[in-house]
C-alpha positions as CSV (number, residue, x, y, z in Angstrom):
1,X,171.6,177.6,130.7
2,X,172.0,181.1,129.5
3,X,170.1,182.4,126.5
4,X,172.2,183.0,123.4
5,X,172.3,186.4,121.9
6,X,173.5,187.3,118.4
7,X,174.2,190.9,117.3
8,X,176.0,193.0,114.7
9,X,177.9,195.8,116.3
10,X,179.2,198.8,114.3
11,X,181.6,201.1,116.1
12,X,182.3,204.6,114.9
13,X,185.0,207.1,115.8
14,X,188.8,206.8,115.9
15,X,188.7,203.0,115.8
16,X,191.1,202.0,113.0
17,X,194.8,202.0,113.5
18,X,194.4,201.7,117.3
19,X,194.5,197.9,117.7
20,X,190.7,197.8,118.0
21,X,190.3,194.5,116.0
22,X,193.1,192.7,117.9
23,X,191.7,194.0,121.2
24,X,188.2,192.9,120.2
25,X,189.5,189.5,119.5
26,X,191.2,189.2,122.9
27,X,188.1,190.5,124.7
28,X,185.7,188.1,122.8
29,X,187.9,185.1,123.6
30,X,188.1,186.2,127.3
31,X,184.3,186.4,127.4
32,X,183.6,183.3,125.4
33,X,182.0,185.1,122.5
34,X,182.2,183.8,119.0
35,X,182.1,185.9,115.8
36,X,184.4,188.1,113.8
37,X,185.6,191.7,113.5
38,X,186.7,193.7,110.5
39,X,187.5,197.3,109.4
40,X,185.0,199.0,107.1
41,X,185.9,201.4,104.3
42,X,183.9,204.2,106.0
43,X,186.4,204.1,109.0
44,X,184.1,202.1,111.3
45,X,184.7,198.6,112.8
46,X,182.1,195.9,112.2
47,X,181.7,193.0,114.7
48,X,179.4,190.0,114.5
49,X,179.1,188.5,118.0
50,X,177.2,185.5,119.5
51,X,177.2,183.8,122.8
52,X,175.6,183.9,126.2
53,X,173.6,187.1,126.6
54,X,175.6,188.4,129.5
55,X,178.9,187.8,127.6
56,X,177.6,189.6,124.5
57,X,176.3,192.5,126.6
58,X,179.8,192.7,128.2
59,X,181.4,192.9,124.8
60,X,179.0,195.6,123.7
61,X,179.8,197.6,126.9
62,X,183.6,197.2,126.2
63,X,183.1,198.4,122.6
64,X,181.7,201.7,123.9
65,X,185.3,202.5,125.0
66,X,187.5,200.0,123.2
67,X,191.3,200.0,123.6
68,X,193.3,202.9,125.1
69,X,194.0,204.7,121.9
70,X,190.4,204.5,120.5
71,X,187.9,207.3,120.7
72,X,184.5,205.8,120.2
73,X,181.7,208.3,119.2
74,X,178.8,205.9,118.5
75,X,178.0,202.2,118.7
76,X,175.1,200.8,116.7
77,X,173.7,197.3,117.7
78,X,171.4,195.3,115.4
79,X,170.0,191.9,116.6
80,X,170.6,188.9,114.4
81,X,168.9,185.5,114.2
82,X,172.2,183.6,114.1
83,X,175.8,183.8,112.9
84,X,177.8,180.9,111.4
85,X,181.1,181.6,113.2
86,X,182.6,178.9,115.4
87,X,185.4,180.8,117.0
88,X,186.4,184.5,116.8
89,X,188.4,185.9,114.0
90,X,189.7,189.0,112.4
91,X,188.5,189.3,108.8
92,X,190.0,191.2,105.9
93,X,188.7,194.8,105.6
94,X,185.3,195.2,104.0
């Protein structure tokens, strides 16, 4: 059994208006990661992610590039103890 990893990912750059949230949803579902994604007022995208460590690491790696139209400048990762999400969803902007 793989160890579960929970993280908060904040992605900075040209990441809003480029289908980042929808693409994150698709990638998370593909990887079997649960959590949520939302735009933040400062122009960044915030993601809560949990799942097998290798799947979460793969999602983080994907976030460093994102979808084709995105231009990612920085990705911050903070470990979390747990998240309450069951599936993966797009939340309203924060």
